[in-house]
C-alpha positions in Angstrom: 135.8 113.5 78.1 138.3 110.9 78.8 136.9 107.4 78.8 135.2 105.8 82.0 137.2 105.4 85.4 136.5 102.8 87.5 135.2 104.6 90.2 132.6 106.4 87.6 129.4 105.3 87.2 128.5 103.3 84.0 125.7 105.8 83.2 124.6 108.9 84.3 121.5 111.2 83.5 120.5 114.4 85.1 117.4 116.5 84.2 116.6 114.8 80.9 113.7 116.3 79.0 112.3 115.0 75.8 108.8 116.0 74.5 106.7 114.6 71.4 104.6 117.4 70.8 102.6 118.1 73.9 103.4 115.1 75.4 106.6 114.7 77.9 108.0 111.6 77.3 110.9 112.3 79.8 110.2 115.0 82.7 113.6 115.9 84.6 114.7 112.0 84.9 117.7 111.5 86.9 119.5 107.8 86.5 122.9 106.7 87.8 124.1 103.2 86.9 127.0 102.0 88.3 129.6 99.9 86.8 129.7 96.3 86.6 125.9 96.2 87.8 122.4 94.9 86.5 120.0 98.1 86.5 116.1 97.3 85.9 114.0 99.8 84.4 110.6 99.1 85.3 107.5 101.2 84.3 104.0 100.9 82.7 103.6 101.4 79.0 104.5 104.8 77.9 106.5 105.5 81.5 109.5 106.4 78.8 111.7 103.5 79.3 112.2 103.1 75.7 112.8 106.9 75.0 115.2 106.9 77.6 117.4 103.8 75.7 117.1 105.6 72.7 118.3 108.3 73.9 121.3 106.8 75.8 121.9 104.6 73.0 122.4 107.9 70.8 119.5 107.2 68.6 117.0 109.9 69.5 117.9 113.3 70.8 116.9 114.7 73.8 115.8 118.2 74.6 117.6 119.4 77.7 120.1 117.8 80.3 122.8 115.8 80.2 123.8 112.2 79.9 127.3 110.1 79.8 127.7 106.6 79.0 130.7 104.9 79.5 132.2 108.1 80.3 131.6 110.0 77.1 129.1 113.0 76.7 125.9 111.3 74.4 125.5 114.8 73.1 129.1 115.7 72.5 130.6 112.7 71.6 127.9 110.2 69.9 130.4 108.2 68.1 132.6 107.4 71.5 129.4 106.3 73.2 128.4 103.7 70.3 132.1 102.2 70.0 131.5 101.1 74.0 128.1 100.0 73.7 126.0 97.0 72.6 122.5 97.1 72.0 119.6 94.3 71.9 116.1 94.9 71.2 112.6 93.7 71.9 113.4 91.5 68.9 116.1 89.1 67.7 118.1 90.9 64.4 119.3 88.2 63.3 119.0 86.5 59.7 116.8 83.2 59.9 118.6 81.9 56.7 122.5 81.9 57.5 123.7 80.0 60.3 124.6 81.1 63.8 128.1 81.4 63.1 127.7 83.3 59.4 125.6 86.0 61.5 128.2 86.2 64.1 130.9 86.5 61.3 128.7 89.1 59.3 128.5 91.4 62.1 131.8 90.9 62.8 132.6 92.1 59.3 130.2 94.9 59.7 132.1 96.1 62.5 135.2 96.5 60.6 136.7 93.0 62.1 139.3 91.3 60.0 138.1 87.8 58.4 140.5 86.1 60.7 139.4 88.3 64.3 135.8 88.1 63.0 135.8 84.3 63.0 137.7 84.2 65.9 135.2 86.4 67.9 132.3 84.1 66.4 133.9 81.4 68.0 134.0 83.0 71.4 130.4 83.9 71.8 129.2 80.8 70.3 130.9 79.0 73.6 130.0 81.7 75.6 126.2 81.4 74.9 126.3 77.7 74.5 125.5 77.5 71.0 128.7 76.3 69.7 127.3 72.7 68.7 124.5 74.4 66.9 126.3 77.3 65.3 126.4 75.4 61.8 122.6 75.2 62.1 120.7 77.8 60.1 119.0 80.3 62.5 115.2 79.0 61.0 115.9 76.0 63.2 116.4 77.8 66.5 114.3 77.6 69.3 113.3 81.6 70.6 115.5 81.1 73.5 118.3 80.3 71.0 117.8 83.3 68.9 117.6 85.8 71.6 121.1 84.2 72.8 122.5 84.4 69.7 121.0 88.1 69.1 122.7 89.1 72.5 126.3 87.2 71.1 125.7 89.7 68.2 125.9 92.8 70.4 128.7 91.6 72.2 130.9 91.6 68.7 133.2 94.3 69.9 132.9 93.4 73.9 130.7 96.5 74.9 131.6 98.1 78.5 128.0 99.0 78.6 125.0 96.5 77.0 121.6 97.9 76.5 118.4 95.5 76.7 115.3 96.3 75.8 112.6 94.0 76.9 115.3 90.8 76.0 112.5 88.2 76.6 109.4 89.0 75.1 107.5 86.8 73.8 109.7 84.0 75.2 108.4 80.7 76.6 109.3 80.2 80.1 112.3 77.9 79.1 113.5 80.6 76.5 113.3 83.3 79.5 115.3 80.9 81.7 118.3 80.5 78.9 118.3 84.3 78.4 118.7 85.0 82.0 121.4 82.8 82.5 123.1 84.4 79.6 122.7 87.7 81.1 123.8 86.4 84.7 127.1 85.4 82.9 127.3 88.7 81.5 127.4 90.3 84.3 129.5 87.9 86.4 132.0 89.1 83.5 131.8 92.6 84.4 129.7 94.1 81.5 127.2 96.6 82.8 123.4 96.0 81.9 120.7 98.3 81.6 117.3 96.2 81.4 113.8 97.4 80.2 111.7 94.9 81.4 107.6 94.2 81.8 107.9 90.7 83.6 108.8 92.0 87.7 110.1 88.5 88.2 112.3 89.5 85.4 113.6 92.5 87.4 113.8 90.6 90.8 115.8 87.8 89.5 118.6 89.7 87.4 118.6 93.3 88.7 120.9 94.5 91.7 119.0 97.7 91.7 115.7 98.8 89.7 114.5 102.2 88.5 110.7 102.6 88.5 109.8 105.0 86.2 106.3 107.0 85.5 105.1 109.8 83.5 109.0 110.3 82.5 110.8 110.3 85.8 112.4 108.2 88.5 109.8 107.6 91.0 111.8 105.4 93.1 115.3 103.7 92.8 116.5 100.7 95.4 117.5 97.2 95.4 114.7 94.7 94.7 114.6 94.1 98.6 114.6 97.9 99.4 111.5 98.4 96.7 109.9 95.6 98.7 110.4 96.9 102.4 108.6 100.2 101.3 105.7 98.2 101.9 106.4 97.0 105.2 108.6 94.3 104.9 107.4 90.4 106.1 104.3 89.7 106.9 102.5 87.4 108.6 99.4 86.2 107.1 96.9 83.4 108.4 93.9 82.1 106.7 91.2 80.9 109.2 88.8 78.1 108.6 85.7 79.7 110.2 85.1 83.4 110.1 83.6 83.6 113.7 87.1 83.0 115.0 88.8 85.8 112.7 88.6 88.2 115.9 90.4 85.7 118.3 93.1 84.9 115.8 93.8 88.6 115.2 94.1 89.1 119.0 96.2 86.3 118.9 98.1 87.8 116.1 98.5 90.9 117.6 99.9 89.6 121.0 103.0 87.5 119.0 103.7 90.6 116.8 103.1 93.8 118.9 101.5 95.0 115.8 97.9 95.9 114.9 96.6 93.4 112.4 94.8 93.7 109.6 91.8 91.4 109.2 89.7 90.9 105.9 86.4 89.1 106.5 85.7 88.4 102.7 88.8 86.1 102.6 88.9 85.3 106.6 92.7 86.3 106.3 94.9 88.2 109.3 97.9 90.3 108.5 100.6 91.8 110.5 103.8 92.4 109.9 106.8 90.7 111.4 110.7 91.4 112.0 111.7 88.2 113.4 109.9 85.9 110.2 110.7 82.4 111.7 110.2 83.1 115.3 107.0 84.4 114.6 105.6 81.8 112.2 106.5 79.2 115.0 104.7 81.2 118.0 101.6 81.9 115.9 101.6 77.8 114.9 101.8 76.5 118.2 99.6 79.1 119.5 96.7 78.7 117.3 96.8 74.8 117.8 96.4 75.5 121.5 93.8 78.0 121.1 91.9 75.4 118.7 91.7 77.8 116.0 91.8 75.9 112.7 93.5 77.5 109.7 93.4 76.9 106.1 96.7 78.6 105.4 99.4 79.9 107.7 102.9 81.5 106.4 105.1 84.6 106.4 105.4 86.6 103.1 107.4 89.5 101.6 105.7 91.7 99.0 106.3 91.1 95.4 107.2 93.8 92.9 104.5 93.7 91.2 102.5 94.8 94.5 105.2 97.5 95.2 105.1 98.3 91.4 101.1 98.8 91.5 101.6 100.7 94.8 103.8 103.3 93.6 102.4 103.8 90.5 99.1 104.5 91.9 100.3 106.7 94.5 101.9 109.0 91.7 98.7 108.9 89.8 96.9 110.6 92.7 99.4 113.3 92.8 
């Protein structure tokens, strides 16, 4: 197979099946990832995310179906696939005794770069990942975020066109997670295709242009983050009244403004209804509430979160 053309997807999987005994890890999975994008894989534990990554990176054979990465067939030409990809797992695979630069030199030599080329690449990556000032320090003195950035740098020694990140921020504190996010954004801006598995829905929302939701070895939904959220009805006007006795009056007012039948929750004293013009609806509601003398504890327009989409779609799938 010829190398990837600019118009071809960086990753394509069709009807992938993989069994472990009687258990179906992948059950006819389809996936297409355009070149130069960040694509998120989300799903509950056991959904098939890591199995898919191991197959696409040639670490695991699949039972049936087809898979291509960077224009090469995963089954027929695994060596070519490996030459064009990078992989960073859940835990940093760097040596804590060596310095950051020594780690990158070691990886460069393992990839058969000459001493001069390995040194040049190490310096480039330390600069790219904002580790130049600490490159001479032992990795045992690095923070969690710095170690993960160094691990990402090591996976890019050969400047791969496709990078697989399997839960890259597991165990990091918020600062370390932000550091890794910035590094991934930088990679995406440089044109690297990134396939990201994560259990942090905020992470996928922040980084991915498209998201595939996996459950029981299949893709059950695939769209942009906003597109997935829109499946739950888009923007919602939400009002929490002070007095539950005014809940019906508030619901009637919301119905007049939005033209939609609102939902009410007596336990939380909340009224909700979908809206299309979010700012207009919010201003009209605030004015009408004030004029009607309806006291409120909270009012706002909010969009569904990926957490809500995740729960909604996986629960719906479980009922099938």
